[in-house]
C-alpha positions in Angstrom: -10.5 13.5 14.5 -9.2 10.1 13.4 -5.5 9.8 12.5 -4.0 7.0 10.5 -1.6 4.7 12.2 1.3 6.3 10.3 0.3 9.8 11.4 0.0 8.7 15.0 3.5 7.1 14.7 5.0 10.4 13.3 3.3 12.5 16.0 4.6 10.2 18.7 8.1 10.4 17.3 7.9 14.2 17.2 6.7 14.4 20.8 9.5 12.2 22.0 12.0 14.3 20.0 10.7 17.5 21.5 11.0 15.9 25.0 14.6 14.8 24.4 15.4 18.3 22.9 14.0 20.0 26.0 15.9 17.8 28.4 19.2 18.5 26.5 18.6 22.3 26.5 17.8 22.4 30.2 20.6 20.0 31.1 23.3 22.2 29.5 21.6 25.4 30.8 21.9 24.0 34.4 25.6 23.1 33.8 26.3 26.7 32.6 24.4 28.3 35.4 25.7 26.1 38.3 29.3 26.3 37.2 29.1 30.0 36.6 31.2 29.4 33.5 29.6 31.8 31.1 29.0 35.6 31.3 27.2 38.4 29.6 29.5 40.9 27.8 28.9 44.7 28.2 31.0 46.2 25.4 30.9 49.8 26.8 32.3 48.9 30.2 34.3 46.0 28.7 33.3 43.7 31.5 31.6 40.4 31.9 28.8 39.9 34.4 27.2 36.7 35.7 24.0 35.6 34.1 20.7 34.3 35.6 19.2 31.0 34.7 16.9 32.5 32.0 19.9 33.7 30.1 21.6 30.3 30.6 18.7 28.7 28.8 19.0 31.3 26.0 22.7 30.6 25.7 22.1 26.9 25.7 19.5 27.2 22.8 21.7 29.4 20.6 24.7 27.3 21.2 22.8 24.0 20.5 21.8 25.4 17.1 25.3 26.9 16.6 23.9 30.4 16.1 26.4 32.2 18.4 25.3 35.9 18.6 28.4 36.7 20.6 26.7 38.4 23.5 27.4 35.7 26.0 30.8 33.9 26.2 32.3 31.0 28.1 34.5 32.6 30.8 36.4 29.5 31.9 37.9 26.3 30.5 35.0 24.4 32.1 32.5 26.6 30.2 34.3 25.9 26.9 34.3 22.2 27.5 30.6 22.3 28.3 30.0 24.3 25.1 31.9 21.8 23.0 29.9 19.0 24.5 26.7 20.7 23.6 27.9 21.3 20.1 28.8 17.7 19.8 25.4 16.6 21.1 23.7 19.0 18.7 25.4 17.4 15.7 24.3 13.9 16.6 20.8 14.9 17.7 20.1 16.8 14.4 21.4 14.0 12.2 19.5 11.3 14.1 16.3 13.4 14.1 16.5 14.2 10.4 17.2 10.6 9.4 14.4 9.2 11.5 11.9 11.8 10.4 12.5 11.0 6.8 12.3 7.3 7.6 8.9 7.7 9.3 7.5 9.9 6.5 8.4 7.8 3.5 8.5 4.3 4.8 5.6 2.0 4.1 3.8 0.7 7.2 3.1 -3.0 7.6 -0.3 -3.2 5.9 0.0 -6.5 4.1 -1.7 -9.5 5.7 -2.7 -13.1 4.8 -5.2 -15.6 6.0 -4.3 -17.2 9.3 -5.0 -20.6 7.8 -4.2 -22.3 4.5 -7.3 -23.7 2.8 -8.1 -26.8 0.8 -10.9 -25.5 -1.4 -13.4 -27.3 -3.6 -14.4 -25.1 -6.6 -16.1 -26.2 -9.8 -15.3 -29.8 -9.1 -11.6 -29.0 -8.6 -9.4 -29.0 -5.6 -7.2 -26.0 -4.8 -4.8 -25.1 -2.0 -5.4 -21.4 -1.3 -4.1 -18.4 0.6 -5.8 -15.0 0.5 -3.8 -11.8 0.6 -5.0 -8.4 1.7 -3.5 -5.0 1.3 -4.7 -1.9 3.2 -2.0 0.3 1.7 -0.8 1.4 -1.7 -0.8 -1.0 -4.6 2.1 -3.4 -5.0 3.4 -4.1 -8.5 6.1 -6.3 -10.1 5.3 -9.1 -7.6 7.0 -12.5 -7.5 5.7 -15.2 -5.3 7.2 -18.4 -3.9 5.5 -21.4 -2.3 7.3 -24.1 -0.4 6.2 -27.2 1.5 8.5 -29.5 3.5 8.8 -32.0 6.3 11.6 -32.7 8.7 13.1 -36.2 8.8 16.1 -37.2 10.9 16.8 -33.6 11.7 16.9 -32.7 8.0 14.5 -30.6 5.9 13.0 -32.6 3.1 11.3 -30.5 0.4 8.0 -31.8 -0.8 7.0 -29.1 -3.2 8.2 -25.7 -4.5 6.8 -23.3 -7.0 7.7 -19.8 -8.0 5.8 -17.4 -10.3 5.2 -13.8 -11.3 2.0 -12.6 -9.9 -0.7 -10.0 -10.6 -0.5 -6.6 -8.9 -1.8 -6.5 -5.3 -4.3 -3.7 -5.2 -6.5 -4.8 -2.3 -7.2 -8.5 -2.6 -5.3 -11.4 -4.2 -5.7 -15.1 -4.1 -2.8 -17.6 -4.4 -4.2 -20.9 -5.6 -2.4 -24.2 -6.4 -4.4 -26.6 -8.5 -4.2 -29.9 -6.6 -5.7 -31.8 -9.6 -2.7 -30.8 -11.7 -0.3 -33.8 -12.1 2.6 -31.5 -11.1 0.9 -31.1 -7.7 0.3 -34.7 -6.9 3.2 -34.8 -4.4 1.9 -31.8 -2.4 -1.6 -33.3 -2.5 -0.4 -36.6 -1.1 1.5 -34.7 1.6 -1.6 -32.8 2.6 -3.6 -36.0 2.9 -0.8 -37.5 5.1 -0.8 -34.4 7.2 -4.6 -34.5 7.7 -4.3 -38.2 8.7 -1.6 -37.2 11.2 1.1 -39.2 9.5 3.4 -36.2 9.0 3.9 -32.7 10.2 3.8 -30.6 7.0 5.4 -27.2 6.9 4.3 -24.6 4.4 5.7 -21.2 3.6 4.4 -18.6 1.2 6.4 -15.4 0.4 6.4 -12.6 -2.1 8.3 -9.5 -3.0 7.1 -6.5 -4.9 7.4 -2.7 -5.2 5.3 0.1 -3.8 3.6 1.7 -6.8 4.3 5.3 -5.5 7.7 5.1 -3.9 9.2 2.1 -5.6 10.1 0.8 -2.1 10.5 -3.0 -2.1 7.9 -4.8 -0.1 8.3 -8.3 1.2 5.9 -10.6 3.1 6.1 -14.1 4.3 3.7 -16.4 6.2 4.2 -19.9 7.7 1.8 -22.7 8.2 1.9 -26.2 9.5 -0.5 -29.2 9.6 -2.6 -27.5 12.4 -3.4 -24.6 10.1 -4.9 -26.6 7.2 -8.7 -26.0 6.8 -11.4 -26.9 4.3 -13.8 -24.6 2.5 -15.3 -23.5 -0.8 -15.8 -19.8 -1.6 -14.3 -17.0 0.5 -16.7 -14.4 1.7 -16.6 -11.0 -0.1 -14.9 -8.2 1.6 -15.9 -5.4 -0.8 -18.6 -4.4 -3.4 -18.3 -2.8 -6.8 -19.4 0.7 -7.7 -20.8 1.8 -11.1 -17.3 2.8 -12.3 -16.1 -0.8 -11.7 -14.0 0.1 -8.6 -13.9 -1.8 -5.3 -15.7 0.0 -2.5 -17.1 -0.6 1.0 -14.4 -2.9 2.3 -15.4 -5.2 5.2 -12.1 -6.7 6.3 -13.8 -8.6 9.1 -14.9 -11.0 6.4 -11.3 -11.6 5.2 -10.9 -15.0 7.0 -14.5 -16.2 6.4 -15.1 -19.0 4.0 -18.1 -21.1 3.0 -17.9 -24.4 4.8 -17.3 -27.7 2.9 -19.6 -30.7 3.4 -18.1 -33.4 5.6 -18.6 -36.2 3.0 -16.6 -34.2 0.5 -13.8 -33.7 3.0 -13.7 -37.4 3.5 -13.4 -38.0 -0.2 -10.3 -35.7 -0.3 -8.7 -37.4 2.6 -9.4 -40.8 1.1 -8.2 -39.6 -2.2 -11.4 -40.5 -3.9 -12.1 -38.7 -7.2 
């Protein structure tokens, strides 16, 4: 049986919790038993008698959960101190366990990813700077994206380009494209050319925030690139197909980074800024 990464994470957490719980129960049971600080009460004879280790474990469990049946009592001050320590430990253990369990159950795992490279793409006789986003989890809505490019001069950050926009919902695949033929993008286009020629080290950051469609949890993702991560290409390879109902099916995420290569002479034209 195959379990999701989130299920595996929850199971691992539960196993660790059970292990810690068992250690605490046995640790306090040993303290009770070795110190002889608790005893079993016989109401008819009105006497206390020593207990064996099995009853020490029983007392440790009911004390840890603050049940307290009243059949076993601490006989000494030492026993009362051990009992108070166990009750104190129980309070923290239960609170931490409950909080972490809720966290593991409802939190969204890190299932957003982007291409390892940023691509200069040639499509329909136009140039685009592109990043592809993938989502293996629930849909993300109300997205806002931010793109920045900068260089470092004299130990100071010099911004080359910045752009922010509201984005379409991220169901499974999304493309972030900047039209490099747009007059507003001439500066970033020039910086890309200088970076490809080795004149500057260009830094690029793309980030977005959005909300999980089911839980409303805010999701944020950021990716950084520099000149060494700039690649050329045309069309990205498909990672899915469409069924008869118009839904995406048969995802092949191994194709996520694949892109149709661009001819060398066309790359040269871009670097030389030839239209």
